[in-house]
C-alpha positions in Angstrom: 16.6 7.4 -19.2 19.4 8.6 -16.3 16.4 9.8 -14.3 15.2 6.5 -13.8 18.3 4.5 -13.5 19.1 6.9 -10.8 15.7 6.3 -9.4 15.8 2.5 -9.5 19.2 2.8 -8.0 18.0 5.5 -5.3 15.8 2.6 -4.1 17.7 0.2 -4.3 19.7 1.7 -1.5 17.6 2.8 0.3 16.1 -0.7 0.7 19.3 -2.7 0.8 20.3 -0.1 3.4 16.8 -0.8 5.5 17.0 -4.5 5.3 20.5 -4.2 6.4 20.7 -2.1 9.1 17.1 -2.8 10.2 15.5 -5.8 9.2 18.0 -8.6 9.4 18.2 -8.0 12.9 14.5 -8.4 13.5 13.6 -12.6 14.2 10.6 -12.2 15.6 9.3 -15.9 17.1 13.0 -16.7 16.3 11.8 -17.5 13.4 10.0 -15.0 10.9 12.4 -11.6 9.2 10.8 -9.7 7.1 12.4 -9.1 3.7 11.8 -6.0 2.4 14.2 -6.0 -1.1 11.7 -7.7 -2.9 9.7 -4.3 -3.4 12.6 -3.5 -5.7 10.8 -5.9 -7.8 7.6 -4.6 -7.8 8.2 -0.9 -8.8 9.5 -2.4 -12.4 6.8 -0.9 -14.8 5.2 -3.0 -17.6 7.1 -2.7 -20.4 10.6 -3.0 -18.5 12.6 -6.1 -20.6 13.2 -9.2 -19.0 17.1 -9.1 -19.1 16.9 -5.3 -17.3 14.6 -6.7 -14.4 16.6 -9.6 -14.4 20.2 -7.6 -14.0 19.0 -5.3 -11.3 17.5 -8.2 -9.7 20.5 -10.3 -9.5 22.5 -7.5 -8.7 20.5 -6.3 -5.8 20.0 -9.4 -4.3 24.5 -9.6 -5.0 24.9 -6.8 -2.8 22.6 -8.4 -0.4 24.2 -11.5 0.0 27.8 -9.5 0.1 26.6 -7.8 3.5 25.1 -10.5 5.2 27.7 -13.4 3.7 25.0 -15.2 2.3 26.6 -16.8 -0.2 24.3 -17.2 -3.5 21.2 -17.1 -1.6 19.9 -13.2 -1.9 21.2 -13.4 -5.8 19.4 -16.6 -6.7 16.2 -15.8 -4.9 15.9 -12.2 -6.5 16.8 -13.2 -9.9 14.2 -16.0 -10.2 11.6 -13.6 -8.8 12.5 -10.7 -11.1 12.3 -13.7 -13.5 9.0 -14.3 -13.3 7.9 -10.4 -12.2 7.6 -8.8 -15.7 5.0 -12.5 -17.1 2.9 -11.9 -14.0 2.1 -8.6 -13.5 1.3 -9.1 -17.2 -1.7 -11.6 -16.1 -2.7 -9.7 -13.2 -2.9 -6.0 -15.3 -6.3 -4.4 -15.7 -7.6 -4.9 -19.3 -7.8 -1.3 -20.0 -4.2 -0.5 -18.5 -1.5 1.4 -20.4 1.5 -0.2 -21.8 3.9 1.3 -19.1 1.3 0.9 -16.4 3.9 1.0 -12.8 1.7 -1.6 -10.2 0.0 -0.1 -7.5 -3.2 0.3 -5.5 -4.4 3.6 -7.9 -3.5 1.5 -11.3 -4.2 -1.4 -10.2 -6.8 -1.5 -7.0 -6.2 -3.0 -3.8 -7.0 -6.6 -3.5 -5.4 -7.4 -7.3 -2.2 -5.0 -6.2 -2.4 -7.7 -3.0 -2.7 -10.3 -4.6 0.3 -9.7 -7.3 2.5 -8.8 -4.6 1.4 -11.5 -2.7 2.9 -14.2 -5.2 5.4 -12.1 -6.4 6.6 -12.0 -2.3 5.4 -16.2 -2.0 7.8 -16.8 -4.7 11.1 -14.6 -3.6 10.4 -16.5 0.3 10.6 -19.7 -0.6 13.4 -20.0 -3.6 15.4 -17.8 -0.6 14.7 -20.2 2.6 15.1 -23.2 0.6 18.2 -22.4 -0.9 19.0 -21.2 2.5 18.1 -24.1 3.8 19.2 -26.6 1.1 17.9 -29.3 2.8 14.3 -30.8 4.0 16.1 -32.0 6.9 14.4 -29.1 9.8 11.2 -28.9 7.7 9.1 -27.6 10.2 11.5 -24.9 11.1 12.0 -24.0 7.8 8.0 -24.3 7.0 7.7 -21.6 9.9 10.3 -19.4 8.7 8.9 -18.8 4.9 5.5 -18.7 6.2 6.6 -16.2 8.7 8.7 -14.1 7.1 6.4 -14.2 3.9 3.5 -12.9 6.1 6.1 -9.8 7.2 6.8 -9.0 3.8 3.5 -8.8 2.6 2.2 -6.8 5.0 5.5 -4.7 4.9 5.4 -4.5 1.4 1.2 -3.1 1.4 2.4 -0.9 4.1 5.1 0.8 2.0 3.2 1.0 -1.3 0.7 2.5 1.2 3.0 5.3 2.1 4.3 6.4 -1.1 2.4 9.3 -2.1 0.4 9.7 -5.2 2.5 11.7 -7.1 5.4 9.8 -6.7 3.8 6.7 -8.2 3.1 8.2 -11.4 7.1 8.3 -11.9 8.2 5.1 -13.5 10.9 3.9 -11.8 
């Protein structure tokens, strides 16, 4: 139990540090900013309780908000994505998967994992940019920022998953 807590804390700190120190300074064509913090929610295994995932997601989003001075945007988007994650993983898991399966290329295959990652990243980015804009006055700017950030975040999450060593994928987070 304490090892799982420390592993989750480690991943949260690493992803938050990467987001804050590197990725928040990248604005591709002035619009798209990759949001890697959603990868933290992709790491939770199937049997994790919804309240636990939502609490971790809220804390991760709140810490991101505190650093970037965006009150409630990250916390709201991460909490929404954390609310949807268990049901989405349950719906997309392979039929022969274990009850405590962790989503990865190895357990799901490339395309099912990419679809799972794509849907959760889509929901997170949509909520993030709608909360950030809080209006539809600049709908074109909002759409370009959302789509660009969603695609960059998706590519980044899949790249991080591909770089994780196989033996670390067996460890429950």
